[in-house]
C-alpha positions, -999 to 999 in steps of 0.1 A, spaced: 140 -163 -122 129 -175 -87 124 -140 -73 115 -116 -102 96 -91 -80 127 -85 -59 148 -72 -88 143 -40 -108 165 -18 -129 171 5 -99 172 -23 -72 194 -53 -67 188 -70 -34 213 -92 -15 205 -128 -25 211 -161 -7 206 -195 -24 200 -231 -13 215 -260 -32 210 -298 -31 239 -321 -24 246 -323 -61 248 -285 -64 214 -280 -80 196 -247 -71 165 -256 -50 156 -222 -34 166 -186 -29 160 -156 -7 163 -119 -14 170 -92 12 161 -56 5 190 -39 23 170 -8 34 146 -6 63 111 3 48 76 8 61 65 14 97 80 0 118 113 -2 99 123 -36 87 142 -52 58 119 -68 32 126 -105 25 114 -127 -3 118 -165 -2 110 -190 -29 116 -228 -28 110 -251 -58 77 -269 -54 92 -304 -53 116 -293 -25 90 -278 -1 82 -292 33 118 -303 38 130 -273 58 146 -255 29 125 -223 33 131 -223 71 168 -227 66 169 -198 41 149 -176 65 173 -183 94 202 -175 72 185 -142 63 180 -134 100 216 -142 108 228 -120 79 208 -89 90 214 -92 127 230 -59 138 218 -42 107 180 -41 110 155 -43 139 132 -67 121 124 -84 88 91 -85 69 77 -103 38 85 -85 6 48 -77 2 16 -82 22 5 -119 22 -31 -130 17 -47 -141 49 -50 -179 49 -24 -184 22 4 -210 24 29 -181 24 12 -165 54 10 -199 72 48 -204 66 56 -169 81 34 -175 112 51 -208 117 85 -192 115 81 -166 144 65 -138 123 36 -121 140 7 -101 125 16 -64 128 -16 -52 111 -40 -61 83 -48 -45 50 -85 -46 43 -97 -45 6 -132 -33 -3 -155 -28 -33 -181 -1 -30 -211 13 -47 -204 49 -56 -239 62 -50 -242 45 -16 -208 61 -5 -218 95 -18 -251 93 1 -232 84 33 -208 113 28 -231 140 17 -247 149 51 -212 149 67 -200 172 40 -229 195 46 -221 197 83 -185 205 75 -196 234 52 -222 247 77 -197 247 106 -170 264 85 -145 237 92 -130 237 57 -103 264 55 -107 291 29 -74 282 13 -84 245 7 -92 234 -28 -94 201 -47 -77 198 -81 -73 170 -106 -40 152 -107 -28 169 -138 -31 203 -121 -11 193 -90 26 198 -84 40 164 -93 73 166 -74 58 176 -41 30 150 -45 55 122 -52 76 132 -22 47 132 3 30 100 -10 63 82 -11 71 93 25 38 80 38 39 47 19 77 42 22 82 39 -15 107 53 -40 98 90 -48 117 89 -81 97 59 -93 64 74 -83 73 107 -99 80 89 -132 46 71 -130 28 104 -121 42 119 -153 31 89 -173 66 76 -180 64 42 -165 40 17 -151 2 17 -150 -11 52 -155 -31 71 -129 -63 86 -141 -56 124 -145 -92 135 -139 -104 109 -114 -72 112 -92 -76 142 -70 -52 163 -49 -62 185 -19 -42 217 -17 -42 241 12 -27 275 3 -12 258 -28 6 231 -7 -2 194 -11 -19 181 20 -39 150 7 -43 130 -24 -62 100 -38 -45 83 -67 -67 62 -89 -60 37 -117 -84 16 -138 -84 -22 -132 -84 -47 -160 -122 -51 -155 -128 -14 -159 -134 -7 -122 -114 22 -107 -89 13 -79 -79 38 -53 -42 29 -51 -32 55 -26 -51 77 -1 -27 100 16 -35 127 42 -6 145 60 -5 135 97 -16 169 111 -49 168 91 -60 132 98 -92 123 115 -108 155 103 -121 174 73 -94 167 47 -102 130 41 -139 136 41 -137 165 16 -114 146 -7 -134 114 -7 -167 132 -13 -152 150 -42 -138 117 -56 -172 101 -55 -189 131 -72 -163 132 -99 -163 95 -105 -201 93 -107 -201 121 -132 -176 102 -153 -197 70 -153 -182 52 -123 -207 30 -105 -184 9 -84 -148 13 -72 -122 -6 -51 -101 7 -22 -80 -7 6 -69 6 40 -48 -4 70 -71 -17 97 -57 9 121 -72 37 99 -105 38 117 -120 67 96 -118 46 64 -129 14 82 -159 31 96 -168 47 63 -166 13 46 -190 0 71 -215 29 68 -215 28 30 -221 -10 29 -188 -17 12 -180 -54 5 -148 -67 20 -131 -87 -8 -98 -96 7 -76 -93 37 -38 -92 35 -14 -96 65 16 -74 72 39 -98 91 69 -88 112 97 -108 128 120 -90 153 157 -96 149 173 -101 183 206 -83 188 199 -57 160 
């Protein structure tokens, strides 16, 4: 009940608990015993009952976690990115976590983005930089298994869970027409997976390009097609996010006048003796 996000039908993390002198549960920590993301680190979630906070319980749980994983993992990280300026982020920074990178969230006008992309797309076409075997297809026409494998590898997630979602079996559905996949000679090389938010605005949940094609034609081609398809289907605004180290997307957000709506922190704490 304290850490619902850490438990799932296919996942049961190692759990530590903190109790008061009379044996009452006052806090808990969960450790995902698998090194995920880049750099590899065990994900950790900590929750302390509100009336027990600021008494060292959370810090004690964290130190117990670090002791438990020493020799097993090079680092620990929060279970999910933490909003910049939040109490959770402040707690992590006070407990020897450092900012590894930031996740930048944007909301953008589709017409402005398409206008920024169109001349760059024209230059790509004129220079012949787009290979003859490259084509963009809607999600429903892409090989789901190959797509799930590549996206999961890039985002360090469970491929089986993503495959089930791609097939519409679990979770929030991806838009089958707005979500696009870039094939090169029928192999998946890039994808943008889009769902619709509660307010009706499309969210780009994943933007994946294989490493050998980054900083080039692939992301530009796919993003331009996404804006054209979205506008044709009535989309006027959409949301996306990126790692602040992905300069192509950061620069595109700047050129298109995208509004930054939120910043999340990816924190990391190295574990000595790992």
